[in-house]
C-alpha positions, 0 to 999 in steps of 0.5 A: 948166790951172785958174787960181786966183781970189780971191773975198774975204777968208777969215773969221777962224778959230781959230789953226791950231796947235790940233790937230784933237783940241783943236778936237773937244774945244772943239766937244763942250764947247760943245755940252755947255755948251748942254745943261747949263744947260738940265738943271741950271738955270744957267750957274754950276752947269753950270761947276762940274758940268763940273769936279766928279767925278761918281759916275754917270761912274765918279767922273770929271769930265765935262770930262775925259771930253769929251777921250776918244772915247766921253766925249761920248756918256757925258756927254750920256746922263747929262744926258738921264737927269738931265733925264728922271729916269731913274737906273740 
């Protein structure tokens, strides 16, 4: 029989009441927040872009799309198209 051993205190984590979907959304949002200022120029513009309705995203906000399963890929693809000047 295995015995439990204590090696140290566990690191502080976010509240356990957050659902896995919310944690996934937060991670995607953080990754996009790293990319947006690089593409659009500054953090203030990035924050306003995330909540605005974007024509290239079928007039949906990037923030809302990040809550959907395929939304992260759509938002990231748009940012890369903007960065490289590829418009369809």
